[in-house]
TIKEBA-403993 format. One record per residue: residue number from 1; residue in one letter; x, y, z of N, C-alpha, C in turn. Coordinates in steps of 0.001 Angstrom, whole numbers, plus 500000, padded with zeros to 6 digits. Last residue first. Layout:
<pts>
    n  res     n.X     n.Y     n.Z    ca.X    ca.Y    ca.Z     c.X     c.Y     c.Z
  NUM    a       X       Y       Z       X       Y       Z       X       Y       Z
...
</pts>
This chain:
<pts>
    n  res     n.X     n.Y     n.Z    ca.X    ca.Y    ca.Z     c.X     c.Y     c.Z
  320    r  486757  513637  482071  485835  512592  480949  484603  513319  480274
  319    l  487799  515448  483546  488748  514833  482343  487669  513902  481299
  318    a  485786  515013  485980  486388  516598  485196  486808  516058  483815
  317    k  487010  512483  486863  485765  512856  486073  485457  513968  485277
  316    y  489312  512884  488047  489126  512060  486916  487877  512644  485937
  315    a  488866  514968  489740  489768  515744  488610  489537  514330  487911
  314    a  486994  512973  491037  487021  514141  490854  487496  515060  489791
  313    v  489452  511759  492748  488214  510969  491839  487529  512255  491138
  312    r  491384  513078  493209  491550  512905  492257  490708  511924  491613
  311    k  489495  514178  495974  490083  515069  494464  490426  514714  493163
  310    a  489103  511759  497423  488162  512453  496503  488700  513445  495674
  309    v  491333  511570  497730  491289  510457  497169  490188  511271  496469
  308    n  492027  513873  499557  492836  513098  498285  492309  512507  497253
  307    a  490728  513304  501931  490453  514392  501168  491158  514311  499687
  306    k  491827  510596  502617  490669  510491  502762  490153  511896  501474
  305    i  494275  512091  502943  494351  510715  502225  493195  510876  502296
  304    n  493718  513461  505261  494159  514161  504734  494064  512810  502988
  303    n  492839  511662  507534  491679  512290  506545  492137  513152  505301
  302    y  495353  510347  507890  493985  509432  507732  493068  510842  506816
  301    f  497905  510590  508663  497384  511018  507536  496093  511214  507186
  300    f  498134  508031  510683  498709  509584  510953  497944  510638  509779
  299    t  497422  505991  508768  496652  506574  510113  497285  508350  510274
  298    y  498976  505200  506859  497803  505877  506640  497080  506613  507945
  297    d  501367  504572  508109  501804  505420  506744  500517  505917  506200
  296    g  502166  504550  510370  501072  505563  510465  501195  506324  509519
  295    n  503583  501920  510852  501720  501892  511420  501344  503046  511306
  294    h  505890  503346  510296  505232  502558  509136  503496  502111  509649
  293    y  507457  504952  511492  506411  505348  511667  505634  504511  510742
  292    s  510752  504079  512906  510294  504016  512085  508413  504218  511761
  291    q  513290  504028  514369  511755  504409  515068  511449  505140  513405
  290    p  514824  502060  514206  514478  502242  515353  513242  503428  515891
  289    g  514329  499616  511153  514822  500737  511849  514337  501073  513421
  288    f  512529  498092  510667  511754  498638  510057  512855  500077  510847
  287    f  513508  494869  511000  513006  495047  510552  512830  496805  509370
  286    e  514428  495859  514238  515419  494794  512967  514980  495122  511587
  285    a  512332  496772  514905  513594  497874  514972  514418  497331  513418
  284    g  509832  495917  515486  510269  495449  514686  512041  496104  514078
  283    g  506971  498554  516166  508265  497246  516415  508808  497095  515904
  282    i  506578  501986  515239  506623  500803  515063  507288  499770  515586
  281    p  506667  504820  517866  507512  503819  516178  506754  502343  516366
  280    e  504196  506494  519218  505359  505147  519980  505319  504714  518145
  279    h  503859  509846  518826  503339  508857  518886  504728  507636  518866
  278    r  503707  512506  517708  503714  512080  519393  503134  510686  519232
  277    a  505332  513515  514646  504230  512960  515409  505003  512358  516988
  276    n  507394  514622  513081  507687  514030  514518  506611  514355  515542
  275    t  508468  512763  510276  507265  513108  510853  507510  513444  512197
  274    v  509657  512602  506900  509832  512862  508156  508794  513327  509107
  273    i  509145  510346  503865  508859  512055  504854  508941  511224  506364
  272    v  511481  509285  501846  511187  509252  502814  510237  510601  503132
  271    g  514350  509615  500560  513252  509110  500051  512166  508830  500613
  270    r  517024  510317  501173  516654  509034  501097  515215  508569  501128
  269    g  517049  513120  499989  518185  511860  499545  517724  510736  500544
  268    p  514506  514020  500661  514792  514181  499335  516283  512818  498893
  267    v  511876  513943  503064  514116  513626  503070  514423  513207  501218
  266    v  509326  516104  503295  509791  515057  502357  511550  515438  502412
  265    q  507675  516157  506632  508512  516526  505160  509480  515826  504461
  264    a  504936  517047  508569  505725  516189  507268  506850  517110  506366
  263    d  503267  516254  511614  503686  517320  510256  504394  516607  509905
  262    a  500961  515283  514043  502044  514710  512877  501900  515607  511692
  261    g  500088  515903  516434  501158  517037  516390  501938  515824  514771
  260    i  497728  514705  517201  499016  513846  517475  499844  514820  517191
  259    d  494126  514756  517101  496076  515450  516794  497259  514784  517584
  258    m  491801  512007  516067  493255  513075  517334  494217  513869  516498
  257    m  490056  510353  516420  490525  511143  515291  491115  512214  515936
  256    e  490586  507152  517743  489273  508128  517434  490360  508815  516528
  255    y  490087  503450  518833  490559  504325  517606  489752  505846  518006
  254    a  489913  503190  522881  488960  503108  521508  489742  504034  519957
  253    s  490905  503825  525162  490883  502516  524394  489838  501956  523125
  252    t  490719  505497  526631  488799  505570  526107  489321  503923  525675
  251    k  493239  506293  526621  492318  506657  528158  490799  506340  527843
  250    e  494389  506077  524543  494691  505000  525439  493806  505472  526811
  249    n  493232  506008  521208  492873  506744  522288  493331  506114  523586
  248    l  495184  505299  518161  494012  504788  519611  494246  505857  520890
  247    v  494297  507277  515548  494929  506891  516197  494454  506389  517726
  246    l  493904  509233  512678  493397  508012  513351  493500  507111  514197
  245    s  494042  513098  512902  494678  511197  512673  494103  510256  513410
  244    g  493628  515785  510551  493405  514102  511568  493615  513144  511337
  243    l  494538  517066  508863  493073  517065  508978  492346  516117  510034
  242    n  497123  518791  509153  496800  517731  508736  495436  517706  509025
  241    e  498748  521418  509129  497874  521151  507855  497249  519818  507861
  240    s  499385  521603  511513  498335  522950  511139  497563  522221  510370
  239    a  502067  520547  511394  500671  519921  512174  499329  520502  511573
  238    p  503545  521587  508498  503253  522145  510133  501997  520724  510605
  237    a  505550  520864  505853  503883  520933  505976  504018  520764  507349
  236    y  508636  521568  503990  507924  521733  505598  506302  521780  505391
  235    t  509797  520876  500997  508823  521741  501874  507815  521337  503504
  234    a  511752  519364  499607  511536  519912  501157  510813  520598  501672
  233    d  509056  517866  497175  510743  518705  497349  510258  518717  499148
  232    l  507279  517034  496012  507814  516170  496200  509243  516809  497300
  231    k  503987  517979  498148  504888  518353  497132  506074  517140  497616
  230    w  501254  517730  499142  501655  517039  498065  502567  517804  497057
  229    n  500773  518433  501652  501081  519394  501242  501287  519012  499182
  228    l  500324  516084  503355  499678  517093  503523  499799  518182  502743
  227    p  502164  514064  502122  500853  513526  502070  499903  514849  502781
  226    n  505041  513937  499999  504291  514949  500892  502351  514486  501380
  225    i  505876  511244  498489  505236  512784  497983  504594  512873  499730
  224    s  509140  509896  498079  507692  509958  498638  507835  511243  498217
  223    i  511275  507189  496078  510505  508885  495991  509109  509298  497197
  222    a  514634  506036  496627  513004  506688  496437  512517  507286  496401
  221    d  517004  505197  496298  516881  506278  495082  515003  506235  495506
  220    p  516674  502041  497436  517834  503043  496828  516935  503642  496482
  219    l  513831  501213  499459  514629  500944  498366  516038  501908  498408
  218    l  511941  500400  502297  512596  501238  501768  513867  501405  500819
  217    v  510800  498104  504049  510454  498445  503011  510553  499571  502050
  216    v  512851  497769  505686  512767  496963  504478  512111  497286  503632
  215    n  515581  499696  506422  514466  499649  506610  513624  498952  505696
  214    p  518508  501131  507925  517570  499913  506967  516395  500037  507425
  213    a  519207  504043  508991  519186  503231  509190  517938  502059  508585
  212    n  520298  507239  509180  520571  506032  507753  520181  504952  507693
  211    e  520242  508381  511425  521146  506740  511571  521482  506075  510237
  210    e  518617  510688  510943  519809  510481  511251  520639  509071  511222
  209    v  516209  508860  509901  517032  509608  508849  518282  509657  509656
  208    n  516002  507421  512330  515595  506993  511414  516771  507274  510012
  207    k  514878  510054  513832  516101  508955  514407  516582  507852  513174
  206    p  512791  510971  512947  514177  512246  512937  515076  510972  512979
  205    g  510545  508621  511901  510947  509958  512528  512437  509954  512231
  204    e  509167  507972  508480  509988  507960  509032  510050  509034  510472
  203    t  507033  506741  506271  506687  507477  507450  507582  507417  507644
  202    n  506740  506919  502642  507004  506165  503552  507802  506881  504889
  201    w  504594  506773  499995  505209  507401  500823  505869  506356  501903
  200    s  502932  507750  497002  503488  506795  497481  504455  507857  498626
  199    i  500771  507418  493820  500938  508196  495216  501605  507299  495936
  198    i  501298  507288  490087  501119  506781  491451  501485  507913  493303
  197    v  498558  508303  488267  499447  508401  488770  499770  507402  490229
  196    g  495637  508845  486968  497144  507790  486323  497854  507750  486765
  195    t  496024  512460  487764  495552  511398  487849  496579  510611  486863
  194    d  496310  515228  490144  496645  514182  489089  496370  512932  489015
  193    t  495970  516710  492258  495220  516160  491244  495470  515252  490413
  192    e  498164  517424  494023  497497  516701  494467  496414  516225  493865
  191    g  501326  516159  491774  500279  517166  492948  499314  516603  493446
  190    a  502906  514140  490940  503435  516044  490702  502558  517021  491815
  189    a  502946  511012  490978  502287  511768  491340  503224  513286  491099
  188    f  504973  509117  488509  504852  509509  489689  503983  510665  490208
  187    k  503919  506781  485818  504470  508086  486303  503880  508240  487753
  186    l  504767  504374  483420  503919  504354  485017  505023  506336  485117
  185    h  505744  503454  481228  504237  503566  480918  503410  504017  482500
  184    p  508273  503008  481647  507899  504499  481269  506609  504331  480843
  183    n  510147  501326  483809  508707  500965  483397  508116  502630  483157
  182    a  512495  502386  484515  512325  500607  483742  510590  500193  483261
  181    e  512283  504114  485948  512724  504228  484264  512952  503164  483587
  180    l  510959  503556  487988  510148  504301  487118  510820  504435  485501
  179    y  512774  502183  489360  511316  501657  488753  511118  502467  487904
  178    d  514917  504263  489390  514682  503187  488871  513656  502220  488273
  177    r  513238  505864  491666  513176  506464  490256  513975  505406  489184
  176    t  510613  503912  493320  511999  504190  493174  512180  505058  492019
  175    v  508547  503480  495591  508782  503859  494440  509597  504751  494171
  174    a  508501  501320  499005  508795  502230  498267  508929  501913  497014
  173    f  505444  501373  500778  506425  500297  499941  507282  501708  499171
  172    g  503687  502731  501871  504300  502156  502666  505172  501250  502283
  171    i  501096  502764  499458  501657  503598  500310  502697  502783  501058
  170    p  500242  502846  496330  501003  501595  497542  501943  502391  498049
  169    y  497743  503501  494845  498313  504411  496192  499401  503040  496804
  168    a  497098  504542  491667  497716  504111  492557  498045  504670  493918
  167    a  494178  506016  489730  495423  506110  490600  496049  505377  491658
  166    i  492133  505734  487748  492381  507134  488574  493548  507333  488877
  165    m  492321  503602  485024  493245  503368  486948  493094  505064  487144
  164    r  491556  503175  482305  490960  503344  483506  490915  503825  484979
  163    e  493995  502056  481350  493589  503405  480912  492567  504208  481981
  162    y  494049  499665  482650  495412  500491  483246  494431  501941  482525
  161    y  492753  497897  481076  491886  498517  482124  493123  499248  482413
  160    e  493585  497998  478733  492298  498343  478261  491969  498101  480001
  159    p  496239  497141  478955  496112  498248  478655  494392  499064  478887
  158    h  497843  494987  480089  496125  494895  480107  495596  496553  479901
  157    e  500121  494735  480809  499663  493515  479717  498265  493317  479573
  156    r  500460  496607  482843  500999  496722  480939  500302  495736  480038
  155    l  499528  495305  484738  498528  495895  484000  498996  496884  482897
  154    y  501541  493275  485433  499870  493147  485012  498877  493989  484125
  153    k  503443  495141  485633  503639  493906  484953  501922  493743  484749
  152    m  503912  497302  487360  504916  497452  486138  504299  495974  484946
  151    l  501309  497438  488616  501027  498640  487840  502381  497757  486736
  150    v  502043  494776  490312  500966  494571  489453  501072  495850  488277
  149    l  504607  495521  491585  504618  494617  490634  503384  494469  489527
  148    t  502982  497714  493273  504227  497683  492190  504222  496794  491417
  147    v  501705  495905  495086  500432  496743  493954  501751  497210  492380
  146    i  503208  494429  496270  502642  493792  495087  502087  494535  493849
  145    g  503748  496798  497984  505046  495884  496807  504164  495193  495628
  144    s  501427  496896  498989  501829  497849  497967  502941  497203  497204
  143    g  501493  494531  500837  500094  494940  500115  500472  496139  498702
  142    q  503264  494734  502281  503548  493898  501516  502232  494258  500326
  141    s  502458  498261  502903  503557  497522  502669  503548  496383  501992
  140    h  499045  498707  501460  500055  499205  502481  500965  497946  502870
  139    g  497388  499782  498643  498068  498755  499143  498404  499410  500605
  138    a  495041  500192  495486  495904  500573  496405  496595  499429  497537
  137    i  493640  501364  492641  494036  500637  493033  495154  500698  494153
  136    i  490637  502205  491368  491837  502877  492317  492105  501650  492677
  135    f  489179  503115  488558  488949  502467  489885  490630  502972  489963
  134    p  485959  502786  486279  487419  503686  486458  487435  503134  488007
  133    r  484178  500108  485022  484444  501531  486093  485446  502089  486414
  132    g  483323  497990  483885  484117  499340  483066  484151  500291  483996
  131    a  482561  496316  485630  481569  496687  484896  482429  498032  484109
  130    n  483807  494591  488060  484152  495841  487510  483416  496645  486498
  129    y  483423  491727  488567  482804  492700  489104  482703  494568  488728
  128    h  484472  489997  485980  483067  489767  486948  482283  490819  487772
  127    e  486549  490827  485130  485566  489996  484286  484117  489831  484838
  126    f  488355  491984  487376  487746  493004  486053  486435  492386  484959
  125    y  488039  489676  489420  487185  491341  489503  486798  491601  488338
  124    y  489466  488254  488091  488139  487724  488598  486950  489387  488800
  123    d  491977  489257  488062  491038  489076  486812  489849  488943  487098
  122    l  492253  490296  490734  491899  491069  488832  491390  490680  488355
  121    a  492938  487395  491473  491456  488337  492061  491653  489500  491108
  120    a  494901  487000  490157  494297  485963  489636  492177  486682  490158
  119    t  497136  488738  491303  496411  488818  489481  495293  488088  489234
  118    i  497064  487653  494051  496231  489096  493554  495858  489196  491876
  117    d  498348  485151  493436  496684  485294  493750  496008  486104  493716
  116    d  500450  485805  492355  499913  485239  491461  497983  484975  492094
  115    y  501917  487138  494571  501398  487883  493314  500502  487412  492345
  114    p  501793  485413  496488  501238  486497  496494  500563  487135  495476
  113    i  503819  483410  494970  502106  483293  495834  501551  484001  495831
  112    t  505867  485445  493904  505525  484439  493550  504040  483774  493798
  111    a  506452  488554  494788  506204  487916  492901  506066  486530  492589
  110    f  507496  488387  497106  505984  488580  497089  505404  488020  495352
  109    a  510056  487818  497566  508790  486815  498166  507635  487197  497503
  108    t  510912  489976  495854  511177  488404  495263  510455  487259  495821
  107    r  510428  492270  497328  509028  491835  496526  509768  490635  495720
  106    p  511861  492692  498856  511160  491574  499894  510036  491345  498533
  105    d  515367  493289  498100  514219  493342  497761  513390  492682  498130
  104    g  517992  492181  498226  518021  493525  498374  516659  493957  498385
  103    t  518304  489415  498581  518443  490068  497160  517916  491223  497311
  102    k  518333  488219  501518  519559  488076  500203  519639  489122  498596
  101    g  517025  490572  502797  518283  489971  502872  519088  489321  502038
  100    a  514405  489297  501847  515209  490827  501599  516471  490609  501693
   99    v  514046  487080  502599  514538  487254  501106  515279  488421  500995
   98    k  513644  487551  505239  514928  486777  505150  515350  486763  503331
   97    g  511471  489213  505499  512644  489512  505586  513895  488754  505518
   96    a  509872  486996  504854  510197  488268  503733  511304  489018  504419
   95    y  510040  485540  506354  510109  484998  505193  510541  486202  504593
   94    k  508821  486958  508548  510236  486760  508979  510486  486068  507758
   93    m  506068  487681  507169  507313  488798  508084  508832  487765  507541
   92    g  505205  485485  505060  505546  486072  506169  506192  486701  506666
   91    a  503157  486510  502015  504750  485915  502526  504729  486196  503545
   90    q  499885  485840  501795  500946  486712  501605  501925  485755  502414
   89    r  497335  484430  499796  498633  483902  500594  499389  485149  500929
   88    y  494116  486995  500107  495238  486522  499373  496211  485852  500542
   87    y  491055  488111  499664  492310  487547  500624  493346  487042  499539
   86    p  490404  490911  498180  490508  490102  498368  491249  489709  499381
   85    i  487941  494046  498864  489561  493690  499503  489564  491941  499237
   84    f  487059  496445  497041  486954  495295  496885  487920  495192  497843
   83    l  484658  499394  497760  485775  498589  498120  485915  497536  497784
   82    n  483676  502044  495433  483187  500668  496019  484264  500036  496180
   81    t  484326  505020  496725  484366  504554  495482  483587  502972  496540
   80    c  483536  507382  498868  483797  507502  497351  484251  506489  496577
   79    d  484730  505905  501748  483412  507457  501502  483593  507636  499792
   78    e  486596  504050  500938  485191  503738  501249  484253  505118  500780
   77    y  488977  505190  501603  488969  504817  500126  486975  504783  499988
   76    v  489901  504921  504215  490063  505795  503888  489096  505866  501717
   75    s  489733  502619  504930  488425  502761  504356  488167  504207  504457
   74    a  492265  500695  504579  491415  501127  503655  490310  501692  503645
   73    l  493214  501740  507636  493764  501898  506107  492767  501930  504799
   72    a  491038  500676  509465  492331  501818  509846  493013  502399  508455
   71    f  489346  498776  508930  489146  500019  509638  490013  500862  509466
   70    h  490815  497079  507318  490216  497562  506550  489307  499061  507295
   69    d  492958  496263  509085  493291  496752  507788  492326  497721  507465
   68    f  491346  494659  510752  491890  496211  511628  492395  496948  509967
   67    k  490642  492761  509390  489825  493147  509973  490293  495132  510439
   66    v  493048  491912  508901  492506  492389  508039  491212  492902  508091
   65    g  493847  490127  511399  494521  491518  510468  493796  492228  509318
   64    e  492036  487993  511031  491821  488887  512312  492511  490194  511542
   63    l  493327  486466  509269  492162  487023  509320  491466  487933  510014
   62    m  496180  486013  510225  495822  487048  508313  494265  487205  508726
   61    d  495322  484816  512388  495957  486150  512637  495716  486741  511253
   60    p  494464  482582  511136  493788  483503  511929  494488  484697  512604
   59    n  494328  481404  507664  495236  481780  509097  494418  482861  509751
   58    d  493520  480524  505479  492482  480423  506764  493085  480667  507674
   57    l  494711  480603  503555  493783  481570  503014  492705  481670  504877
   56    p  498175  480282  504826  496716  479530  504489  495617  480574  504499
   55    a  500855  482845  504157  499608  482204  504919  498632  481313  504194
   54    f  504415  480838  503131  502855  482178  503095  501860  480827  503838
   53    d  505694  479442  504632  506346  480555  504377  505688  481696  503779
   52    p  504623  477741  508225  505017  477765  506303  505291  479537  506085
   51    d  506542  477759  510624  505867  477764  510266  505536  478298  508753
   50    g  509194  476151  511644  508487  475533  511193  506747  475631  510123
   49    e  509369  478484  514081  510066  477569  513791  508409  476685  512466
   48    n  507746  481531  514094  508207  480207  515065  508507  478780  513684
   47    m  506758  483787  512629  508356  484001  513386  508644  482875  513707
   46    a  504728  484208  511098  504987  483297  510573  507214  483557  511324
   45    m  502699  487148  510976  504768  487119  510980  504966  485705  510578
   44    y  500809  488395  508739  501131  486504  509279  502902  486744  509141
   43    d  500132  490766  507447  499718  490382  509222  500147  488878  509689
   42    t  501423  493163  505258  501571  491740  506251  500913  491690  507940
   41    p  498119  494730  503974  499795  494412  504061  499774  493602  505327
   40    y  496129  494296  501316  496089  494558  502583  497974  494342  502879
   39    v  494856  495947  498088  495822  494819  499580  496480  495236  500258
   38    f  491939  496851  497004  493144  497563  498176  493461  496267  498436
   37    f  490377  498892  494596  490622  497033  494487  492316  497472  495335
   36    t  487678  500783  494529  488991  500549  494878  489211  498968  495000
   35    d  485710  502521  491675  485992  501330  492559  487296  501483  493343
   34    v  482974  504713  491166  484122  504633  490932  484451  503285  491954
   33    d  480564  505111  491474  480433  505002  490046  482455  504566  490089
   32    r  478503  503374  494062  479403  504691  493527  479721  504113  491999
   31    t  477208  500928  494975  476773  502456  495422  477232  503629  494670
   30    i  476787  497661  495179  477803  499002  494152  476919  499988  494168
   29    e  478839  496282  498180  477199  496439  497169  477464  497777  496273
   28    p  481936  494859  497681  480835  495431  498003  479728  495533  497347
   27    i  483242  492051  498771  482376  491895  497736  481648  493629  498009
   26    q  485851  491574  501366  484857  492295  501230  484740  492112  499686
   25    y  488087  489276  501214  487006  489641  502374  486095  490784  501902
   24    w  487203  486351  499416  487366  487867  499404  486389  488305  501010
   23    s  486905  483639  499140  487980  484327  498489  488376  485716  498615
   22    s  483996  483288  499440  484817  483189  501000  486184  483159  500547
   21    s  483111  483212  497259  482734  484504  497518  483652  484190  499345
   20    r  484652  482133  494260  484375  481984  495603  483889  482858  496554
   19    s  486362  482999  492457  484809  482453  492249  483840  482512  493331
   18    y  489179  483083  493015  488099  484239  493165  486653  484378  492907
   17    d  491161  480332  494067  489855  480746  493789  488827  481405  493992
   16    t  494259  480743  494171  493237  481168  495088  491879  481279  494006
   15    v  496524  478536  491892  495964  479783  492674  494569  479672  493379
   14    t  497011  476358  490286  497451  476225  491674  496882  477762  492444
   13    g  496385  476015  487915  495051  475679  488495  495279  475575  489718
   12    k  498335  476669  485909  498190  474831  486236  497334  474905  487277
   11    s  498322  478961  485085  497762  478273  484193  498169  477114  484882
   10    g  499115  480210  487584  497984  480177  487478  497605  479395  486338
    9    s  501696  479711  487787  501157  478789  488582  499511  479229  487963
    8    d  504130  481180  486372  502973  480644  485839  501844  479696  486290
    7    t  505828  483778  488236  505859  482117  487836  504202  482216  487081
    6    f  508403  486232  488485  507068  485771  488555  506951  484186  487563
    5    p  510785  486474  490212  510787  485642  490132  509509  485057  489553
    4    f  512218  489977  489408  511377  489283  489824  511278  487803  489655
    3    k  515441  491483  488757  514686  490804  488040  513820  489683  489374
    2    i  516403  494380  489654  516211  493217  489705  514911  493003  488985
    1    m  517577  497049  487360  516876  497147  488766  516802  495522  488141
</pts>
């Protein structure tokens, strides 16, 4: 397993100051007895010559992107948890792709400034906001890559926090068997209600699978769980099991709950779920392959994820 270049910038005072409310996209009113800490995906592309490798906190593309991430992704956790979303200095897409090309894993970029910011945010969250409540930690894409680093290092170093973790949802970034073997304190979900587990998948179309296309968020020997039937094997889940996809209605130009035929089946050899959803794949084939539905990891299965969060929260409470 690759060694990540974790730094110690926190001791040098160079991380973001999370005592400032401006360092948070959302600090919620506490109305639930469970929290979610959400790490948003890559919104900073940095594709132009001279762009910084890491986004400053006032980058307009990132600030605008987080609003959409809240609406379309993080909101699945909001029905039954208090949702915390910190800003962080994320790696630009171009830089993360370059690093991934050199090392085989974009997390070698995430394990520096982004990880330092997120762990500083977690320190402040646990010390000042959490008040001992159980929590979910979640993300998407780069955010999920950072969550996997938090699980392997930060939460291992803080067992007093880890014991209150209901579940981790690092959706849209590979969780591999190698990673789990190297971190025996972690376990992957085996069903729809187990707790203290990792829940993740990467969504692709048949063309990516048939061509075995490179995908920057997919690593060798990855594992995915099916978000429709919560199985790890190749049991097919038809679109009739999908409770609703949150997607753009081109006629109304608004995001609506729709049926786009988003079925799901795990492809164990590739470690993804494949879908035949009626939707355009994400752009950036050089990063994700010709038919990646990375943009649908949450939205295609929106209502199923929301229902699953509620089930895992209820299961955790039933054990206490």
